[in-house]
PDB file of N, CA, C and O in Angstrom:
ATOM      1  N   MET A   1      17.585  23.553-136.937  1.00  0.00           N
ATOM      2  CA  MET A   1      17.912  24.402-135.790  1.00  0.00           C
ATOM      3  C   MET A   1      19.471  24.671-136.854  1.00  0.00           C
ATOM      4  O   MET A   1      19.288  24.592-138.069  1.00  0.00           O
ATOM      5  N   LYS A   2      20.855  24.960-136.378  1.00  0.00           N
ATOM      6  CA  LYS A   2      21.302  26.030-136.841  1.00  0.00           C
ATOM      7  C   LYS A   2      22.754  26.177-135.860  1.00  0.00           C
ATOM      8  O   LYS A   2      22.803  27.307-135.375  1.00  0.00           O
ATOM      9  N   SER A   3      23.591  25.561-135.576  1.00  0.00           N
ATOM     10  CA  SER A   3      24.721  25.435-135.223  1.00  0.00           C
ATOM     11  C   SER A   3      25.880  26.616-136.121  1.00  0.00           C
ATOM     12  O   SER A   3      25.880  27.265-137.167  1.00  0.00           O
ATOM     13  N   THR A   4      26.734  26.384-135.006  1.00  0.00           N
ATOM     14  CA  THR A   4      28.043  26.932-134.634  1.00  0.00           C
ATOM     15  C   THR A   4      29.537  25.526-135.340  1.00  0.00           C
ATOM     16  O   THR A   4      29.902  24.552-134.681  1.00  0.00           O
ATOM     17  N   PRO A   5      30.083  25.908-136.781  1.00  0.00           N
ATOM     18  CA  PRO A   5      31.390  25.285-136.604  1.00  0.00           C
ATOM     19  C   PRO A   5      31.368  24.673-134.511  1.00  0.00           C
ATOM     20  O   PRO A   5      31.062  25.286-133.488  1.00  0.00           O
ATOM     21  N   GLY A   6      32.018  22.774-134.848  1.00  0.00           N
ATOM     22  CA  GLY A   6      32.617  22.470-134.040  1.00  0.00           C
ATOM     23  C   GLY A   6      31.771  22.508-132.550  1.00  0.00           C
ATOM     24  O   GLY A   6      32.289  22.340-131.446  1.00  0.00           O
ATOM     25  N   HIS A   7      29.498  22.927-132.986  1.00  0.00           N
ATOM     26  CA  HIS A   7      29.280  23.270-131.363  1.00  0.00           C
ATOM     27  C   HIS A   7      27.828  22.387-131.568  1.00  0.00           C
ATOM     28  O   HIS A   7      26.764  22.753-132.068  1.00  0.00           O
ATOM     29  N   PRO A   8      28.090  21.520-131.177  1.00  0.00           N
ATOM     30  CA  PRO A   8      26.605  20.641-131.502  1.00  0.00           C
ATOM     31  C   PRO A   8      24.765  21.261-131.066  1.00  0.00           C
ATOM     32  O   PRO A   8      24.383  21.869-130.066  1.00  0.00           O
ATOM     33  N   ALA A   9      23.974  20.781-132.295  1.00  0.00           N
ATOM     34  CA  ALA A   9      22.672  21.255-132.741  1.00  0.00           C
ATOM     35  C   ALA A   9      22.379  21.630-132.013  1.00  0.00           C
ATOM     36  O   ALA A   9      23.425  21.665-131.365  1.00  0.00           O
ATOM     37  N   THR A  10      20.917  22.481-130.788  1.00  0.00           N
ATOM     38  CA  THR A  10      20.974  22.109-130.065  1.00  0.00           C
ATOM     39  C   THR A  10      18.781  22.679-130.054  1.00  0.00           C
ATOM     40  O   THR A  10      18.439  23.856-130.169  1.00  0.00           O
ATOM     41  N   ASN A  11      17.673  21.409-129.881  1.00  0.00           N
ATOM     42  CA  ASN A  11      16.730  22.673-129.659  1.00  0.00           C
ATOM     43  C   ASN A  11      16.157  22.956-128.379  1.00  0.00           C
ATOM     44  O   ASN A  11      15.912  22.140-127.491  1.00  0.00           O
ATOM     45  N   ALA A  12      15.904  24.603-128.368  1.00  0.00           N
ATOM     46  CA  ALA A  12      14.970  24.859-127.371  1.00  0.00           C
ATOM     47  C   ALA A  12      14.050  24.746-127.385  1.00  0.00           C
ATOM     48  O   ALA A  12      13.580  25.729-126.812  1.00  0.00           O
ATOM     49  N   SER A  13      12.883  23.773-127.863  1.00  0.00           N
ATOM     50  CA  SER A  13      11.386  24.283-127.817  1.00  0.00           C
ATOM     51  C   SER A  13      11.305  22.458-126.928  1.00  0.00           C
ATOM     52  O   SER A  13      12.190  21.725-126.487  1.00  0.00           O
ATOM     53  N   PRO A  14       9.860  22.337-127.000  1.00  0.00           N
ATOM     54  CA  PRO A  14       9.950  21.276-125.233  1.00  0.00           C
ATOM     55  C   PRO A  14       9.870  19.582-126.279  1.00  0.00           C
ATOM     56  O   PRO A  14       9.907  19.265-127.468  1.00  0.00           O
ATOM     57  N   SER A  15       9.783  19.100-125.342  1.00  0.00           N
ATOM     58  CA  SER A  15       9.605  17.863-126.996  1.00  0.00           C
ATOM     59  C   SER A  15       8.422  17.513-126.728  1.00  0.00           C
ATOM     60  O   SER A  15       7.692  17.811-125.783  1.00  0.00           O
ATOM     61  N   THR A  16       8.263  16.834-127.650  1.00  0.00           N
ATOM     62  CA  THR A  16       5.830  17.074-128.772  1.00  0.00           C
ATOM     63  C   THR A  16       6.356  15.094-128.110  1.00  0.00           C
ATOM     64  O   THR A  16       6.070  14.781-129.266  1.00  0.00           O
ATOM     65  N   ALA A  17       6.563  14.433-127.781  1.00  0.00           N
ATOM     66  CA  ALA A  17       6.021  13.293-128.232  1.00  0.00           C
ATOM     67  C   ALA A  17       5.378  12.714-126.613  1.00  0.00           C
ATOM     68  O   ALA A  17       5.641  12.797-125.414  1.00  0.00           O
ATOM     69  N   GLY A  18       4.411  12.116-127.519  1.00  0.00           N
ATOM     70  CA  GLY A  18       3.388  11.588-126.455  1.00  0.00           C
ATOM     71  C   GLY A  18       2.282  11.335-127.829  1.00  0.00           C
ATOM     72  O   GLY A  18       2.484  11.327-129.043  1.00  0.00           O
ATOM     73  N   THR A  19       0.709  11.086-126.771  1.00  0.00           N
ATOM     74  CA  THR A  19       0.067  10.181-127.919  1.00  0.00           C
ATOM     75  C   THR A  19      -1.576  10.994-128.544  1.00  0.00           C
ATOM     76  O   THR A  19      -1.623  11.926-127.740  1.00  0.00           O
ATOM     77  N   ASN A  20      -2.267  11.087-129.032  1.00  0.00           N
ATOM     78  CA  ASN A  20      -3.374  11.843-129.039  1.00  0.00           C
ATOM     79  C   ASN A  20      -4.108  10.521-129.342  1.00  0.00           C
ATOM     80  O   ASN A  20      -3.612   9.607-130.001  1.00  0.00           O
ATOM     81  N   GLN A  21      -5.343  10.512-128.792  1.00  0.00           N
ATOM     82  CA  GLN A  21      -5.978   9.018-128.998  1.00  0.00           C
ATOM     83  C   GLN A  21      -8.015   9.805-129.586  1.00  0.00           C
ATOM     84  O   GLN A  21      -8.736  10.515-128.884  1.00  0.00           O
ATOM     85  N   GLY A  22      -8.276   9.347-130.834  1.00  0.00           N
ATOM     86  CA  GLY A  22     -10.322   9.602-130.016  1.00  0.00           C
ATOM     87  C   GLY A  22     -10.756   9.049-131.212  1.00  0.00           C
ATOM     88  O   GLY A  22     -10.525   8.359-132.206  1.00  0.00           O
ATOM     89  N   ALA A  23     -12.099  10.267-130.061  1.00  0.00           N
ATOM     90  CA  ALA A  23     -13.197   9.237-132.321  1.00  0.00           C
ATOM     91  C   ALA A  23     -13.776  10.325-132.815  1.00  0.00           C
ATOM     92  O   ALA A  23     -14.534  11.161-132.323  1.00  0.00           O
ATOM     93  N   PRO A  24     -13.054  10.113-134.407  1.00  0.00           N
ATOM     94  CA  PRO A  24     -13.769  11.283-135.148  1.00  0.00           C
ATOM     95  C   PRO A  24     -15.047  10.915-135.994  1.00  0.00           C
ATOM     96  O   PRO A  24     -15.107   9.954-136.761  1.00  0.00           O
ATOM     97  N   ARG A  25     -15.798  11.580-135.812  1.00  0.00           N
ATOM     98  CA  ARG A  25     -16.902  11.838-136.103  1.00  0.00           C
ATOM     99  C   ARG A  25     -17.420  13.455-136.734  1.00  0.00           C
ATOM    100  O   ARG A  25     -16.921  14.570-136.578  1.00  0.00           O
ATOM    101  N   ALA A  26     -18.409  13.079-137.352  1.00  0.00           N
ATOM    102  CA  ALA A  26     -18.106  14.383-138.533  1.00  0.00           C
ATOM    103  C   ALA A  26     -19.004  15.405-137.593  1.00  0.00           C
ATOM    104  O   ALA A  26     -18.274  16.395-137.538  1.00  0.00           O
ATOM    105  N   THR A  27     -20.109  15.683-136.877  1.00  0.00           N
ATOM    106  CA  THR A  27     -19.552  16.236-135.794  1.00  0.00           C
ATOM    107  C   THR A  27     -18.682  16.805-135.577  1.00  0.00           C
ATOM    108  O   THR A  27     -18.643  17.899-136.141  1.00  0.00           O
ATOM    109  N   GLY A  28     -17.305  16.385-134.523  1.00  0.00           N
ATOM    110  CA  GLY A  28     -16.432  16.564-133.977  1.00  0.00           C
ATOM    111  C   GLY A  28     -15.470  15.216-133.500  1.00  0.00           C
ATOM    112  O   GLY A  28     -15.426  14.154-134.122  1.00  0.00           O
ATOM    113  N   LEU A  29     -14.776  15.502-132.344  1.00  0.00           N
ATOM    114  CA  LEU A  29     -14.232  14.333-131.648  1.00  0.00           C
ATOM    115  C   LEU A  29     -14.744  14.149-130.430  1.00  0.00           C
ATOM    116  O   LEU A  29     -15.158  14.823-129.487  1.00  0.00           O
ATOM    117  N   LEU A  30     -14.635  13.344-130.650  1.00  0.00           N
ATOM    118  CA  LEU A  30     -15.633  12.076-129.171  1.00  0.00           C
ATOM    119  C   LEU A  30     -14.547  11.780-128.475  1.00  0.00           C
ATOM    120  O   LEU A  30     -13.511  11.557-129.101  1.00  0.00           O
ATOM    121  N   ALA A  31     -14.552  11.736-127.473  1.00  0.00           N
ATOM    122  CA  ALA A  31     -13.235  10.936-126.443  1.00  0.00           C
ATOM    123  C   ALA A  31     -12.034  11.248-126.928  1.00  0.00           C
ATOM    124  O   ALA A  31     -11.201  10.532-127.484  1.00  0.00           O
ATOM    125  N   PRO A  32     -12.019  12.622-126.612  1.00  0.00           N
ATOM    126  CA  PRO A  32      -9.657  12.422-127.223  1.00  0.00           C
ATOM    127  C   PRO A  32      -9.340  12.037-125.334  1.00  0.00           C
ATOM    128  O   PRO A  32      -9.876  11.901-124.234  1.00  0.00           O
ATOM    129  N   LEU A  33      -8.117  12.018-126.048  1.00  0.00           N
ATOM    130  CA  LEU A  33      -7.024  11.647-125.158  1.00  0.00           C
ATOM    131  C   LEU A  33      -5.527  11.962-125.617  1.00  0.00           C
ATOM    132  O   LEU A  33      -4.832  11.545-126.543  1.00  0.00           O
ATOM    133  N   GLU A  34      -5.356  12.719-124.755  1.00  0.00           N
ATOM    134  CA  GLU A  34      -4.067  13.173-125.074  1.00  0.00           C
ATOM    135  C   GLU A  34      -3.244  12.614-123.614  1.00  0.00           C
ATOM    136  O   GLU A  34      -3.777  12.455-122.515  1.00  0.00           O
ATOM    137  N   ILE A  35      -1.757  12.368-123.978  1.00  0.00           N
ATOM    138  CA  ILE A  35      -1.194  11.273-122.910  1.00  0.00           C
ATOM    139  C   ILE A  35       0.451  12.055-122.998  1.00  0.00           C
ATOM    140  O   ILE A  35       0.926  12.458-124.060  1.00  0.00           O
ATOM    141  N   ASP A  36       1.034  12.136-121.883  1.00  0.00           N
ATOM    142  CA  ASP A  36       2.388  12.665-122.207  1.00  0.00           C
ATOM    143  C   ASP A  36       3.674  10.797-122.466  1.00  0.00           C
ATOM    144  O   ASP A  36       3.918   9.883-121.677  1.00  0.00           O
ATOM    145  N   GLY A  37       4.001  10.982-123.522  1.00  0.00           N
ATOM    146  CA  GLY A  37       4.563   9.098-123.980  1.00  0.00           C
ATOM    147  C   GLY A  37       4.264   8.556-124.485  1.00  0.00           C
ATOM    148  O   GLY A  37       3.474   8.956-125.340  1.00  0.00           O
ATOM    149  N   ALA A  38       4.509   7.579-124.443  1.00  0.00           N
ATOM    150  CA  ALA A  38       3.753   6.694-125.103  1.00  0.00           C
ATOM    151  C   ALA A  38       2.851   5.595-124.422  1.00  0.00           C
ATOM    152  O   ALA A  38       3.132   4.900-123.446  1.00  0.00           O
ATOM    153  N   LEU A  39       1.067   5.617-125.587  1.00  0.00           N
ATOM    154  CA  LEU A  39       0.132   4.074-125.292  1.00  0.00           C
ATOM    155  C   LEU A  39       0.563   3.197-124.858  1.00  0.00           C
ATOM    156  O   LEU A  39       1.377   2.686-125.627  1.00  0.00           O
ATOM    157  N   ASN A  40       0.397   2.444-123.511  1.00  0.00           N
ATOM    158  CA  ASN A  40       0.132   0.877-123.372  1.00  0.00           C
ATOM    159  C   ASN A  40      -0.470   0.152-123.462  1.00  0.00           C
ATOM    160  O   ASN A  40      -1.563   0.603-123.807  1.00  0.00           O
ATOM    161  N   GLY A  41      -0.499  -1.423-123.307  1.00  0.00           N
ATOM    162  CA  GLY A  41      -2.223  -1.887-123.844  1.00  0.00           C
ATOM    163  C   GLY A  41      -2.603  -1.435-121.878  1.00  0.00           C
ATOM    164  O   GLY A  41      -3.495  -1.877-121.154  1.00  0.00           O
ATOM    165  N   GLU A  42      -1.671  -0.581-121.619  1.00  0.00           N
ATOM    166  CA  GLU A  42      -3.127  -1.207-120.101  1.00  0.00           C
ATOM    167  C   GLU A  42      -2.909   0.739-119.637  1.00  0.00           C
ATOM    168  O   GLU A  42      -2.399   1.038-118.557  1.00  0.00           O
ATOM    169  N   LEU A  43      -3.279   1.594-120.421  1.00  0.00           N
ATOM    170  CA  LEU A  43      -3.724   3.063-120.995  1.00  0.00           C
ATOM    171  C   LEU A  43      -4.521   2.534-122.073  1.00  0.00           C
ATOM    172  O   LEU A  43      -5.699   2.844-121.895  1.00  0.00           O
ATOM    173  N   PHE A  44      -4.333   1.818-123.184  1.00  0.00           N
ATOM    174  CA  PHE A  44      -5.492   1.845-123.525  1.00  0.00           C
ATOM    175  C   PHE A  44      -6.893   0.883-122.858  1.00  0.00           C
ATOM    176  O   PHE A  44      -8.034   1.143-122.477  1.00  0.00           O
ATOM    177  N   ARG A  45      -6.316   0.064-122.942  1.00  0.00           N
ATOM    178  CA  ARG A  45      -7.295  -0.622-121.923  1.00  0.00           C
ATOM    179  C   ARG A  45      -8.430   0.697-121.582  1.00  0.00           C
ATOM    180  O   ARG A  45      -9.450   1.066-122.165  1.00  0.00           O
ATOM    181  N   ALA A  46      -7.861   1.088-120.607  1.00  0.00           N
ATOM    182  CA  ALA A  46      -8.982   2.154-119.830  1.00  0.00           C
ATOM    183  C   ALA A  46      -9.419   3.283-120.167  1.00  0.00           C
ATOM    184  O   ALA A  46     -10.251   3.923-119.524  1.00  0.00           O
ATOM    185  N   TYR A  47      -8.535   3.865-121.917  1.00  0.00           N
ATOM    186  CA  TYR A  47      -9.330   4.776-121.877  1.00  0.00           C
ATOM    187  C   TYR A  47     -10.979   4.190-123.035  1.00  0.00           C
ATOM    188  O   TYR A  47     -11.991   4.881-123.147  1.00  0.00           O
ATOM    189  N   VAL A  48     -10.739   2.635-123.804  1.00  0.00           N
ATOM    190  CA  VAL A  48     -11.408   2.060-123.585  1.00  0.00           C
ATOM    191  C   VAL A  48     -12.439   2.073-122.857  1.00  0.00           C
ATOM    192  O   VAL A  48     -13.477   2.712-123.030  1.00  0.00           O
ATOM    193  N   GLU A  49     -12.191   1.437-122.114  1.00  0.00           N
ATOM    194  CA  GLU A  49     -14.110   1.657-121.106  1.00  0.00           C
ATOM    195  C   GLU A  49     -13.818   2.179-120.641  1.00  0.00           C
ATOM    196  O   GLU A  49     -13.837   1.420-119.673  1.00  0.00           O
ATOM    197  N   GLN A  50     -13.390   3.128-120.215  1.00  0.00           N
ATOM    198  CA  GLN A  50     -13.594   4.185-119.141  1.00  0.00           C
ATOM    199  C   GLN A  50     -14.373   5.626-120.533  1.00  0.00           C
ATOM    200  O   GLN A  50     -15.447   6.228-120.499  1.00  0.00           O
ATOM    201  N   GLN A  51     -13.498   5.671-121.316  1.00  0.00           N
ATOM    202  CA  GLN A  51     -14.532   6.829-122.095  1.00  0.00           C
ATOM    203  C   GLN A  51     -15.004   6.725-123.481  1.00  0.00           C
ATOM    204  O   GLN A  51     -15.917   7.453-123.869  1.00  0.00           O
ATOM    205  N   LEU A  52     -14.030   5.239-124.819  1.00  0.00           N
ATOM    206  CA  LEU A  52     -14.760   5.153-125.464  1.00  0.00           C
ATOM    207  C   LEU A  52     -15.721   4.615-125.616  1.00  0.00           C
ATOM    208  O   LEU A  52     -16.650   5.037-126.304  1.00  0.00           O
ATOM    209  N   VAL A  53     -15.691   3.260-124.822  1.00  0.00           N
ATOM    210  CA  VAL A  53     -17.441   2.670-125.204  1.00  0.00           C
ATOM    211  C   VAL A  53     -19.079   3.714-124.899  1.00  0.00           C
ATOM    212  O   VAL A  53     -20.168   3.819-125.464  1.00  0.00           O
ATOM    213  N   LYS A  54     -18.408   4.314-123.688  1.00  0.00           N
ATOM    214  CA  LYS A  54     -19.928   5.486-123.895  1.00  0.00           C
ATOM    215  C   LYS A  54     -20.105   6.981-124.354  1.00  0.00           C
ATOM    216  O   LYS A  54     -20.602   8.071-124.070  1.00  0.00           O
ATOM    217  N   VAL A  55     -19.012   5.953-125.674  1.00  0.00           N
ATOM    218  CA  VAL A  55     -19.663   7.371-126.986  1.00  0.00           C
ATOM    219  C   VAL A  55     -19.750   6.998-128.658  1.00  0.00           C
ATOM    220  O   VAL A  55     -19.749   7.575-129.746  1.00  0.00           O
ATOM    221  N   LEU A  56     -19.851   5.170-127.888  1.00  0.00           N
ATOM    222  CA  LEU A  56     -20.495   4.610-129.169  1.00  0.00           C
ATOM    223  C   LEU A  56     -21.025   3.795-129.040  1.00  0.00           C
ATOM    224  O   LEU A  56     -21.052   2.915-128.180  1.00  0.00           O
ATOM    225  N   THR A  57     -22.179   4.232-131.012  1.00  0.00           N
ATOM    226  CA  THR A  57     -23.346   3.164-130.713  1.00  0.00           C
ATOM    227  C   THR A  57     -23.603   2.083-131.637  1.00  0.00           C
ATOM    228  O   THR A  57     -22.840   1.447-132.364  1.00  0.00           O
ATOM    229  N   ALA A  58     -24.963   2.013-131.426  1.00  0.00           N
ATOM    230  CA  ALA A  58     -24.605   0.205-132.380  1.00  0.00           C
ATOM    231  C   ALA A  58     -24.389   0.791-133.219  1.00  0.00           C
ATOM    232  O   ALA A  58     -24.490   2.018-133.220  1.00  0.00           O
ATOM    233  N   GLY A  59     -23.873  -0.189-134.608  1.00  0.00           N
ATOM    234  CA  GLY A  59     -23.098   0.896-135.771  1.00  0.00           C
ATOM    235  C   GLY A  59     -22.388   0.852-135.930  1.00  0.00           C
ATOM    236  O   GLY A  59     -21.921   0.176-136.847  1.00  0.00           O
ATOM    237  N   ASP A  60     -21.499   1.832-134.828  1.00  0.00           N
ATOM    238  CA  ASP A  60     -20.218   2.730-135.543  1.00  0.00           C
ATOM    239  C   ASP A  60     -19.442   1.543-135.479  1.00  0.00           C
ATOM    240  O   ASP A  60     -19.630   0.453-134.939  1.00  0.00           O
ATOM    241  N   ILE A  61     -18.453   2.056-136.213  1.00  0.00           N
ATOM    242  CA  ILE A  61     -16.998   1.230-136.486  1.00  0.00           C
ATOM    243  C   ILE A  61     -15.110   1.642-136.023  1.00  0.00           C
ATOM    244  O   ILE A  61     -14.400   2.600-136.330  1.00  0.00           O
ATOM    245  N   VAL A  62     -14.892   0.611-135.325  1.00  0.00           N
ATOM    246  CA  VAL A  62     -13.631   0.996-134.998  1.00  0.00           C
ATOM    247  C   VAL A  62     -13.127   0.273-135.302  1.00  0.00           C
ATOM    248  O   VAL A  62     -13.406  -0.909-135.501  1.00  0.00           O
ATOM    249  N   VAL A  63     -11.631   1.244-135.479  1.00  0.00           N
ATOM    250  CA  VAL A  63     -10.201   1.118-136.185  1.00  0.00           C
ATOM    251  C   VAL A  63      -9.588   0.871-136.002  1.00  0.00           C
ATOM    252  O   VAL A  63      -8.919   1.632-136.702  1.00  0.00           O
ATOM    253  N   LEU A  64      -8.537  -0.016-135.286  1.00  0.00           N
ATOM    254  CA  LEU A  64      -7.703  -0.458-134.739  1.00  0.00           C
ATOM    255  C   LEU A  64      -6.957  -0.268-135.390  1.00  0.00           C
ATOM    256  O   LEU A  64      -7.618  -0.468-136.409  1.00  0.00           O
ATOM    257  N   ASP A  65      -5.457   0.128-135.952  1.00  0.00           N
ATOM    258  CA  ASP A  65      -4.172  -0.044-136.118  1.00  0.00           C
ATOM    259  C   ASP A  65      -2.861  -0.628-135.514  1.00  0.00           C
ATOM    260  O   ASP A  65      -2.711  -0.615-134.293  1.00  0.00           O
ATOM    261  N   ASN A  66      -1.822  -1.186-136.415  1.00  0.00           N
ATOM    262  CA  ASN A  66      -0.668  -2.402-135.451  1.00  0.00           C
ATOM    263  C   ASN A  66       0.152  -1.689-134.910  1.00  0.00           C
ATOM    264  O   ASN A  66       1.355  -1.480-135.069  1.00  0.00           O
ATOM    265  N   LEU A  67      -1.161  -1.073-133.774  1.00  0.00           N
ATOM    266  CA  LEU A  67       0.096  -0.832-132.948  1.00  0.00           C
ATOM    267  C   LEU A  67       0.444  -1.340-131.478  1.00  0.00           C
ATOM    268  O   LEU A  67      -0.619  -1.135-130.892  1.00  0.00           O
ATOM    269  N   ARG A  68       1.266  -1.848-130.611  1.00  0.00           N
ATOM    270  CA  ARG A  68       0.947  -3.590-129.763  1.00  0.00           C
ATOM    271  C   ARG A  68       0.060  -3.297-129.080  1.00  0.00           C
ATOM    272  O   ARG A  68      -0.779  -4.084-128.642  1.00  0.00           O
ATOM    273  N   ALA A  69       0.128  -1.589-128.796  1.00  0.00           N
ATOM    274  CA  ALA A  69      -1.553  -1.440-127.363  1.00  0.00           C
ATOM    275  C   ALA A  69      -2.198  -2.397-127.535  1.00  0.00           C
ATOM    276  O   ALA A  69      -2.508  -3.274-126.729  1.00  0.00           O
ATOM    277  N   THR A  70      -2.548  -2.240-129.074  1.00  0.00           N
ATOM    278  CA  THR A  70      -4.274  -1.897-129.845  1.00  0.00           C
ATOM    279  C   THR A  70      -4.072  -3.770-130.436  1.00  0.00           C
ATOM    280  O   THR A  70      -4.819  -4.647-130.869  1.00  0.00           O
ATOM    281  N   ARG A  71      -3.200  -3.681-130.244  1.00  0.00           N
ATOM    282  CA  ARG A  71      -3.466  -5.374-129.748  1.00  0.00           C
ATOM    283  C   ARG A  71      -4.305  -6.345-129.912  1.00  0.00           C
ATOM    284  O   ARG A  71      -4.383  -6.981-130.963  1.00  0.00           O
ATOM    285  N   SER A  72      -4.966  -6.541-128.965  1.00  0.00           N
ATOM    286  CA  SER A  72      -5.307  -7.955-127.544  1.00  0.00           C
ATOM    287  C   SER A  72      -6.409  -8.314-128.655  1.00  0.00           C
ATOM    288  O   SER A  72      -7.020  -7.582-129.434  1.00  0.00           O
ATOM    289  N   PRO A  73      -6.454 -10.034-128.402  1.00  0.00           N
ATOM    290  CA  PRO A  73      -7.389 -11.373-128.603  1.00  0.00           C
ATOM    291  C   PRO A  73      -8.835 -11.037-127.840  1.00  0.00           C
ATOM    292  O   PRO A  73      -9.904 -11.472-128.267  1.00  0.00           O
ATOM    293  N   ALA A  74      -8.691 -10.015-126.388  1.00  0.00           N
ATOM    294  CA  ALA A  74      -9.744  -9.155-126.206  1.00  0.00           C
ATOM    295  C   ALA A  74     -10.766  -7.948-127.717  1.00  0.00           C
ATOM    296  O   ALA A  74     -11.899  -7.573-128.016  1.00  0.00           O
ATOM    297  N   TYR A  75     -10.184  -7.903-127.903  1.00  0.00           N
ATOM    298  CA  TYR A  75     -11.358  -5.439-128.404  1.00  0.00           C
ATOM    299  C   TYR A  75     -11.630  -7.029-130.415  1.00  0.00           C
ATOM    300  O   TYR A  75     -12.315  -6.772-131.405  1.00  0.00           O
ATOM    301  N   ALA A  76     -10.832  -8.296-130.189  1.00  0.00           N
ATOM    302  CA  ALA A  76     -11.571  -8.642-131.520  1.00  0.00           C
ATOM    303  C   ALA A  76     -12.790  -9.356-131.134  1.00  0.00           C
ATOM    304  O   ALA A  76     -13.725  -9.103-131.894  1.00  0.00           O
ATOM    305  N   ARG A  77     -13.081 -10.207-130.142  1.00  0.00           N
ATOM    306  CA  ARG A  77     -13.788 -11.201-129.892  1.00  0.00           C
ATOM    307  C   ARG A  77     -14.745 -10.094-129.196  1.00  0.00           C
ATOM    308  O   ARG A  77     -15.840 -10.656-129.185  1.00  0.00           O
ATOM    309  N   ARG A  78     -14.863  -9.164-128.768  1.00  0.00           N
ATOM    310  CA  ARG A  78     -15.805  -7.654-128.059  1.00  0.00           C
ATOM    311  C   ARG A  78     -16.270  -7.244-129.627  1.00  0.00           C
ATOM    312  O   ARG A  78     -17.432  -6.912-129.861  1.00  0.00           O
ATOM    313  N   SER A  79     -15.081  -7.312-130.831  1.00  0.00           N
ATOM    314  CA  SER A  79     -15.611  -6.096-132.054  1.00  0.00           C
ATOM    315  C   SER A  79     -16.749  -7.231-132.052  1.00  0.00           C
ATOM    316  O   SER A  79     -17.720  -6.732-131.484  1.00  0.00           O
ATOM    317  N   ARG A  80     -17.116  -8.898-132.553  1.00  0.00           N
ATOM    318  CA  ARG A  80     -17.374  -9.986-133.324  1.00  0.00           C
ATOM    319  C   ARG A  80     -19.123  -8.912-132.421  1.00  0.00           C
ATOM    320  O   ARG A  80     -19.395  -8.070-133.277  1.00  0.00           O
ATOM    321  N   VAL A  81     -19.805  -8.798-131.621  1.00  0.00           N
ATOM    322  CA  VAL A  81     -20.823  -9.059-130.969  1.00  0.00           C
ATOM    323  C   VAL A  81     -22.156  -8.386-131.092  1.00  0.00           C
ATOM    324  O   VAL A  81     -23.096  -8.741-130.380  1.00  0.00           O
TER     325      VAL A  81
END
């Protein structure tokens, strides 16, 4: 961005703050999720229960990062089954 002296710089493009989630596979992205804003624990749990579990098969590996929304003891217990 560039502004004239004495005037603040402004951005005319819309905000792109959002969350993208999915299950990448060699054949493509499964269970894609795109939301405006941040992902919280409630939204992540709904995503896992309603979309992600439908595309997982025996032997799949699920990697969760250190995002607060994904840090639930329930996910750790379920992943060891």
